[in-house]
C-alpha positions in Angstrom: -9.2 -0.9 -72.8 -6.2 -1.2 -75.0 -5.8 -4.6 -76.5 -2.0 -4.3 -76.9 -0.1 -5.1 -80.1 -1.5 -8.6 -80.5 -4.1 -7.5 -83.0 -2.3 -4.5 -84.2 0.4 -6.4 -86.1 -2.0 -8.5 -88.1 -4.4 -5.7 -88.8 -1.7 -3.3 -90.1 -1.3 -5.5 -93.2 -5.0 -5.9 -93.8 -5.6 -2.1 -93.6 -3.1 -1.6 -96.4 -5.7 -2.8 -98.8 -7.8 0.2 -98.0 -5.5 2.5 -100.0 -6.7 1.3 -103.3 -10.2 0.3 -102.3 -11.7 3.3 -100.5 -12.9 6.2 -102.4 -15.4 7.7 -100.0 -15.2 11.4 -98.9 -16.9 13.8 -96.7 -18.3 15.8 -99.6 -21.8 14.8 -100.8 -22.1 12.3 -97.9 -22.2 15.2 -95.5 -25.3 16.8 -97.0 -27.7 14.8 -94.8 -30.0 16.5 -92.4 -28.7 16.0 -88.8 -32.1 16.5 -87.4 -33.8 13.8 -89.6 -34.8 10.6 -87.9 -32.0 8.1 -88.7 -30.4 4.9 -87.5 -26.6 4.9 -87.2 -24.6 1.7 -87.2 -21.7 1.9 -84.7 -18.9 -0.7 -84.8 -16.6 -1.0 -81.8 -14.1 -3.5 -80.4 -15.3 -4.0 -76.9 -16.5 -7.6 -76.3 -16.7 -8.4 -72.5 -20.2 -8.3 -71.1 -19.4 -5.4 -68.8 -17.7 -3.4 -71.6 -20.7 -4.0 -74.0 -23.0 -2.8 -71.3 -21.0 0.4 -70.8 -21.2 1.1 -74.6 -24.9 0.6 -74.5 -25.3 2.9 -71.6 -23.3 5.6 -73.5 -25.6 5.1 -76.4 -28.7 5.4 -74.2 -27.5 8.7 -72.9 -26.8 10.0 -76.4 -30.2 8.9 -77.7 -31.9 10.6 -74.7 -30.2 13.9 -75.8 -30.8 13.2 -79.5 -34.2 11.5 -79.8 -34.1 11.6 -83.6 -31.1 9.3 -83.8 -31.1 5.6 -83.0 -27.7 3.9 -82.7 -27.3 0.2 -83.4 -24.0 -1.0 -81.9 -22.1 -4.0 -83.2 -19.4 -5.2 -80.7 -16.2 -7.2 -81.0 -15.1 -5.6 -84.3 -11.5 -5.8 -85.3 -9.6 -3.6 -87.8 -9.6 -6.3 -90.5 -13.4 -6.5 -90.3 -13.5 -2.7 -90.7 -11.3 -3.0 -93.7 -13.6 -5.6 -95.3 -16.8 -3.6 -94.7 -15.4 -0.3 -95.9 -14.2 -1.9 -99.1 -17.6 -3.5 -99.7 -19.7 -0.5 -98.7 -23.4 -0.9 -99.0 -26.2 -0.9 -96.4 -24.3 -3.2 -94.1 -21.3 -0.9 -93.7 -20.9 1.1 -90.5 -21.5 4.8 -90.1 -19.3 5.3 -87.0 -16.3 3.1 -86.2 -14.0 2.9 -83.2 -10.7 1.1 -82.9 -8.2 0.2 -80.3 -5.5 0.5 -83.0 -4.0 4.0 -83.0 -1.2 2.7 -85.2 -3.7 2.4 -88.1 -4.7 6.0 -88.1 -2.2 6.7 -90.8 -3.9 4.2 -93.0 -7.4 5.3 -92.1 -6.6 8.9 -92.9 -4.3 8.5 -96.0 -6.5 6.0 -97.7 -9.7 7.9 -97.3 -11.4 5.1 -95.4 -12.5 7.5 -92.7 -14.0 10.9 -93.5 -12.1 14.1 -92.9 -13.4 15.6 -89.6 -11.9 19.0 -90.0 -15.0 20.5 -91.6 -17.2 19.1 -88.8 -14.8 20.4 -86.1 -14.7 23.8 -87.7 -18.5 24.0 -88.1 -19.0 23.0 -84.5 -16.6 25.6 -83.2 -14.5 23.1 -81.2 -11.0 24.1 -80.0 -9.2 20.8 -80.2 -6.0 22.3 -78.7 -7.9 23.2 -75.5 -10.0 20.0 -75.5 -7.3 17.4 -75.8 -3.7 16.9 -74.7 -1.1 17.1 -77.5 -0.4 13.3 -77.7 -4.1 12.6 -78.1 -4.2 14.9 -81.0 -1.1 13.5 -82.5 -2.3 9.9 -82.6 -5.7 10.8 -84.1 -4.4 12.5 -87.3 -1.9 11.9 -90.0 0.0 14.5 -92.1 -2.5 17.2 -91.4 -5.6 15.1 -92.1 -7.8 14.6 -89.0 -9.9 11.5 -89.6 -10.4 10.4 -86.0 -10.8 11.8 -82.5 -9.7 10.3 -79.1 -12.5 8.3 -77.4 -11.0 7.0 -74.2 -7.4 7.1 -73.3 -4.8 4.7 -71.9 -1.8 5.6 -69.8 1.1 3.3 -68.9 2.7 3.1 -65.5 4.3 0.9 -63.0 2.5 -1.6 -60.8 4.3 -3.0 -57.8 3.7 -5.5 -55.0 3.7 -3.4 -51.8 4.1 -6.5 -49.6 7.2 -7.6 -51.6 8.6 -4.1 -51.4 8.2 -4.1 -47.6 9.8 -7.5 -47.4 12.8 -6.4 -49.5 13.2 -3.2 -47.5 12.2 -0.9 -50.4 10.3 2.1 -49.0 9.1 3.8 -52.3 8.7 3.0 -56.0 11.8 3.7 -58.0 11.9 7.0 -59.9 15.0 6.4 -62.1 16.2 3.4 -64.0 19.2 2.8 -61.8 17.0 2.7 -58.7 14.6 0.4 -60.7 17.4 -2.0 -61.5 18.4 -2.1 -57.8 14.8 -2.8 -56.8 14.4 -5.5 -59.4 17.5 -7.3 -58.0 16.3 -7.0 -54.4 12.9 -8.3 -55.2 14.1 -11.3 -57.1 14.2 -14.6 -55.3 15.9 -17.5 -57.1 14.8 -21.1 -56.8 17.2 -23.6 -58.2 17.7 -22.8 -61.9 14.5 -20.7 -61.9 12.8 -18.1 -59.7 10.5 -18.1 -56.8 9.8 -14.5 -57.6 11.2 -12.1 -60.2 11.5 -8.4 -59.6 10.6 -7.5 -63.2 10.4 -9.4 -66.5 12.6 -7.3 -68.8 12.2 -9.5 -71.9 10.2 -7.9 -74.7 7.7 -10.7 -74.7 6.9 -9.8 -71.1 3.4 -8.6 -72.1 3.4 -4.8 -72.1 7.1 -4.4 -71.8 7.5 -3.6 -75.5 10.2 -1.4 -77.0 7.6 1.3 -77.8 6.3 1.5 -74.3 9.7 1.5 -72.7 11.5 3.9 -74.9 8.8 6.6 -74.3 10.6 7.2 -71.0 13.6 8.5 -73.0 11.3 10.9 -75.0 12.4 9.6 -78.5 11.9 11.0 -81.9 10.9 8.2 -84.3 11.3 10.2 -87.5 13.3 13.0 -88.9 11.6 16.0 -90.4 12.0 14.5 -93.9 10.0 11.4 -92.7 12.9 9.0 -92.6 13.4 6.8 -89.5 15.5 8.2 -86.7 15.9 5.0 -84.6 19.6 4.8 -85.5 20.2 8.5 -84.8 18.2 9.5 -81.8 20.2 8.3 -78.8 17.0 7.4 -76.9 16.7 4.1 -78.8 20.3 2.9 -78.2 20.0 4.0 -74.5 16.8 2.0 -74.0 18.1 -1.2 -75.7 21.4 -0.9 -73.7 19.5 -0.5 -70.4 17.1 -3.4 -71.2 19.9 -5.8 -72.3 21.9 -5.0 -69.1 18.9 -5.7 -66.9 18.3 -9.0 -68.7 21.9 -10.0 -67.7 21.6 -8.7 -64.2 18.5 -10.8 -63.6 19.9 -14.1 -64.8 20.2 -13.9 -68.6 17.8 -14.3 -71.5 17.4 -18.1 -71.5 16.7 -18.3 -67.8 14.2 -15.5 -68.0 12.5 -17.0 -71.0 12.2 -20.4 -69.3 10.5 -18.6 -66.4 8.3 -16.6 -68.7 6.9 -19.9 -70.1 5.2 -20.5 -66.8 3.2 -17.3 -66.9 -0.6 -17.3 -67.2 -2.6 -15.4 -69.8 -2.2 -11.6 -69.9 -5.9 -11.0 -69.6 -6.7 -13.7 -67.1 -6.6 -14.1 -63.3 -3.2 -16.0 -63.6 -1.3 -13.0 -64.9 2.2 -13.3 -63.3 1.7 -10.0 -61.4 -1.6 -11.3 -60.0 0.1 -14.6 -58.8 3.1 -12.9 -57.3 5.5 -14.4 -59.9 6.7 -10.8 -60.7 6.8 -8.0 -58.2 6.8 -5.1 -60.7 4.9 -4.8 -64.0 4.6 -2.2 -66.7 1.0 -2.0 -67.7 -1.9 0.3 -68.5 -4.6 1.7 -66.2 -6.9 -1.2 -66.8 -4.7 -3.6 -64.8 -5.8 -1.8 -61.6 -9.3 -3.1 -62.0 -8.1 -6.5 -63.1 -6.1 -6.9 -59.9 -9.2 -6.1 -58.0 -11.3 -8.6 -60.0 -8.5 -11.3 -59.5 -8.6 -10.6 -55.7 -4.8 -10.6 -55.5 -3.5 -11.5 -52.0 -1.3 -8.4 -51.6 -1.5 -4.7 -51.6 -1.0 -3.2 -55.1 0.8 0.1 -55.6 0.9 2.2 -58.7 3.4 4.8 -59.8 4.8 6.4 -63.0 7.4 4.3 -64.8 11.0 5.4 -64.0 13.0 7.7 -66.2 16.7 7.9 -67.2 18.8 9.2 -64.4 19.8 12.3 -66.4 16.0 13.0 -66.9 15.0 12.8 -63.3 13.2 16.1 -63.5 10.7 14.5 -66.0 9.6 11.8 -63.6 5.8 11.3 -63.9 5.6 11.0 -67.7 4.6 7.9 -69.6 3.4 6.3 -72.8 -0.1 7.3 -73.9 -2.5 5.5 -76.3 -6.2 5.0 -76.5 -9.3 4.2 -78.4 -10.1 6.3 -81.5 -13.4 6.9 -83.3 -14.2 8.2 -86.7 -16.9 8.4 -89.4 -16.8 5.9 -92.3 -16.3 7.8 -95.6 -18.9 5.5 -97.2 -21.6 6.6 -94.7 -24.5 8.7 -96.2 -25.4 10.0 -92.7 -22.2 11.8 -91.8 -23.8 14.9 -90.2 -25.8 12.7 -87.8 -22.8 10.5 -87.3 -20.8 13.6 -86.3 -23.3 14.4 -83.6 -22.6 11.0 -82.1 -18.9 11.3 -82.5 -18.9 14.8 -81.0 -21.0 13.6 -78.0 -18.8 10.6 -77.3 -15.5 12.5 -77.5 -16.2 16.0 -76.2 -19.2 16.1 -73.9 -17.6 16.1 -70.5 -20.3 14.3 -68.6 -20.5 11.6 -71.4 -16.7 11.1 -71.4 -16.6 10.9 -67.6 -19.4 8.4 -67.3 -17.9 6.2 -70.0 -14.5 6.4 -68.3 -16.1 5.4 -65.0 -17.8 2.4 -66.5 -14.8 1.1 -68.5 -12.2 2.1 -66.0 -10.2 3.9 -68.7 -8.5 7.3 -68.7 -10.8 10.2 -69.8 -9.5 11.7 -73.1 -10.4 15.4 -72.6 -8.8 17.9 -70.3 -12.1 18.8 -68.7 -13.0 15.2 -68.0 -9.6 14.6 -66.4 -10.4 17.4 -64.0 -14.0 16.4 -63.3 -15.1 15.8 -59.7 -17.6 13.2 -61.1 -14.8 10.7 -61.8 -15.6 7.7 -59.5 -12.4 5.7 -59.9 -10.1 4.0 -57.4 -8.0 6.7 -55.7 -4.8 5.0 -57.1 -6.2 5.7 -60.6 -5.1 9.3 -60.0 -1.6 8.2 -60.9 -2.7 7.5 -64.5 -4.6 10.7 -64.7 -1.4 12.5 -63.7 0.5 10.6 -66.3 -2.1 11.5 -69.0 -1.7 15.2 -68.0 2.1 15.2 -67.8 3.6 17.6 -70.5 6.4 15.1 -71.3 4.1 12.1 -71.8 4.2 10.9 -75.4 2.8 8.4 -77.9 4.0 6.7 -81.1 3.5 8.7 -84.3 1.2 7.6 -87.1 2.7 6.2 -90.3 1.4 5.6 -93.8 1.8 1.9 -93.3 0.3 1.8 -89.8 2.3 0.2 -87.0 4.7 -1.6 -89.3 7.7 0.5 -88.2 7.0 -0.6 -84.6 6.8 -4.2 -85.6 10.2 -3.8 -87.2 11.7 -2.2 -84.1 10.1 -4.9 -81.9 11.5 -7.7 -84.1 14.9 -6.1 -83.8 14.4 -6.0 -80.0 13.7 -9.8 -79.9 16.9 -10.5 -81.8 19.0 -8.1 -79.8 17.9 -9.4 -76.4 18.5 -13.0 -77.5 22.1 -12.2 -78.5 21.4 -12.7 -82.2 22.6 -9.1 -83.0 26.1 -8.2 -81.6 26.5 -4.7 -82.8 23.7 -2.4 -81.5 24.6 0.6 -83.7 24.7 -1.5 -86.9 21.5 -3.3 -85.9 19.6 0.0 -85.4 21.0 1.3 -88.7 19.7 -1.8 -90.5 16.4 -1.4 -88.7 16.1 2.2 -89.8 16.8 1.3 -93.4 14.1 -1.4 -93.4 11.6 1.0 -91.9 12.4 3.6 -94.6 12.1 0.9 -97.4 8.7 -0.3 -96.1 7.3 3.3 -95.9 8.4 4.0 -99.4 6.7 0.8 -100.6 3.5 1.8 -98.8 3.5 5.2 -100.5 
């Protein structure tokens, strides 16, 4: 499952060190015999017992099909640990690495930390365009260099409390932002200076309600063709921030909302505010569906695509996509064998479906999305549809990882709090800072 931006922001800076430290390539390292008896070291970020068990099951299936390869998995690996290991190299370094941080693909590819997969893809005869949806291909390459492939996917949508909807007289999930605003007001119950229930937490610290996840519904372009930031020029950004700021005011104002937010439980625990009924609607990824079941919430949970702007109603059904990536360490001396493992995990339909079933994530390939072997909650189909929607999108890779998203998010925090009065000027300043940071990274 996606671990959100919490680890992304810290790891982006750490990965920057890779640019000068990694000198591996897929040249001599790819001369190994893929049929030789080898042991591969696989680093991944999953840590919960059920998740680790699912990874081990996937490895067991691979080893059964490739008896000459043994895979040693190392769980709970963060991107900063990856950075340290690939800098050091040696026998303790991994051969195959997965990461939840799609933002760092630009760093992994441009620094040479991960091997170029293009020769392996070509030799295997894979048609990536037919195998994966365009957003999946976009977030696994950078400037024409493909150093990762999509492992499992994430799709973001709207969770809603059906019992609260019925009580408020709302018969269906909102499809446009104007309808969403009206639903959020109807669902909100005040209690003194606070709330008994909030229709939606619009503040950007409201867990997954980040600028990047929300603005996807406006289909933004983050960069111009020349690589400079477009956040001040593409009207999608101003439209999103204007909508969000207006909803903050409609629901009681920033300070009142922040005071209520301080009562929320942990995002990954049973006391999440959607689980407890403190909020009636929540933007979140597909993993939340399983977590509501685990938490045994006392109401019926509905899922739907996130609303779209009123003038884009025909595009309803789209959403923000992300996911887990996997690549081959450039320092590995077993790259041909490592490729067999990567290819199996990412393109073997039965393998992808089984892994998705076990981790309750969205399958990454088109074939797996259509597989009758998917054994997921029927409501999960909503996320499969979002993943297939032609207008669904992701955030593009950058040479300095997700730093541009951090900059945009920091602006969002200041703007919603009233610390920035002029939206247009604030976005122009944000764009200039993004451009400066990218130039420094180059």
